[in-house]
C-alpha positions as CSV (number, residue, x, y, z in Angstrom):
1,M,62.2,61.3,127.6
2,I,65.0,64.0,127.7
3,K,67.7,64.1,130.3
4,S,69.1,67.4,129.4
5,V,68.4,70.3,131.9
6,I,69.1,74.0,132.4
7,N,68.5,75.7,135.7
8,A,70.3,79.0,136.4
9,K,69.3,78.9,140.1
10,K,71.2,75.6,140.6
11,T,74.9,74.9,140.4
12,F,76.0,71.6,138.9
13,N,79.2,71.3,140.9
14,H,80.1,67.7,139.7
15,F,80.8,69.4,136.1
16,K,83.1,72.2,137.3
17,K,86.3,70.6,136.4
18,A,85.1,69.3,133.1
19,E,87.7,69.7,130.2
20,V,85.0,69.8,127.5
21,K,82.1,72.2,128.0
22,I,79.9,74.4,126.1
23,D,78.6,78.0,126.7
24,S,74.7,78.4,127.2
25,E,75.0,80.9,124.2
26,Q,76.3,78.4,121.6
27,M,74.4,77.3,118.8
28,V,72.8,73.8,118.7
29,M,74.9,73.3,115.5
30,S,78.3,74.1,117.3
31,A,77.3,71.9,120.3
32,L,76.7,68.9,118.2
33,E,80.1,69.7,116.3
34,V,81.9,69.9,119.6
35,M,80.1,66.5,120.7
36,I,81.1,64.7,117.7
37,T,84.5,66.0,117.5
38,T,85.5,65.3,121.2
39,K,83.3,62.1,121.4
40,E,81.8,63.7,124.6
41,F,78.0,63.2,124.3
42,E,77.1,64.7,127.6
43,L,78.3,68.1,128.1
44,P,78.2,70.5,130.9
45,V,76.5,74.0,130.0
46,F,78.1,77.0,131.4
47,E,77.1,80.7,131.8
48,S,79.5,83.3,133.1
49,G,81.7,80.7,134.5
50,K,79.1,78.8,136.3
51,C,77.7,75.4,135.3
52,I,74.0,75.7,134.9
53,G,73.0,72.4,133.2
54,V,74.0,69.5,131.1
55,V,72.9,68.8,127.7
56,Y,72.9,65.3,125.9
57,F,73.6,64.6,122.1
58,K,70.6,62.3,121.9
59,D,68.4,65.0,123.3
60,L,69.7,67.6,120.6
61,V,69.0,65.1,117.9
62,L,65.4,64.5,119.3
63,F,65.0,68.3,119.3
64,L,66.1,68.6,115.8
65,A,63.8,65.7,114.6
66,Q,60.7,67.3,116.2
67,G,59.0,68.8,112.9
68,I,61.8,67.4,110.6
69,E,59.1,67.5,107.6
70,D,59.5,71.2,107.6
71,A,63.1,71.9,106.3
72,D,63.2,75.5,107.0
73,L,62.2,74.7,110.6
74,F,65.2,72.2,110.9
75,V,67.7,74.8,109.7
76,H,66.3,77.3,112.0
77,K,66.7,74.9,115.0
78,L,70.3,74.4,114.4
79,N,70.8,78.2,115.1
80,Y,68.9,78.1,118.4
81,T,71.2,78.5,121.4
82,V,71.6,75.4,123.5
83,E,70.0,77.2,126.5
84,S,66.9,78.0,124.3
85,A,66.9,74.4,122.9
86,V,66.9,72.7,126.1
87,L,64.4,75.0,127.7
88,I,62.1,74.3,124.9
89,M,62.7,70.6,125.4
90,M,61.9,70.8,129.1
91,K,58.7,72.9,128.5
92,T,57.3,70.7,125.7
93,K,58.6,67.4,127.3
94,I,59.9,66.2,123.8
95,K,59.5,62.2,123.9
96,E,61.5,59.9,122.1
97,A,59.9,59.1,118.7
98,I,62.9,57.3,117.1
């Protein structure tokens, strides 16, 4: 079950001073690169200077793995924004399949 969450109506204050963070409009591919480079696998998601959620490495990998048999879809998903990916995961309730 996914743990990532985006909620623009809520402020996640405990992440306010996080050194490594990503923007809600960053692409999934870019977010994964930041996570791997910094070895931070749980990152706060910011929009207009406000923390609106958190995204987890494992959840992004699960998001990409859904429909993996379609290579075009996989490449397309890499270019989703983090916000879009998390909202899709929350809506479809992606479950662990690995």
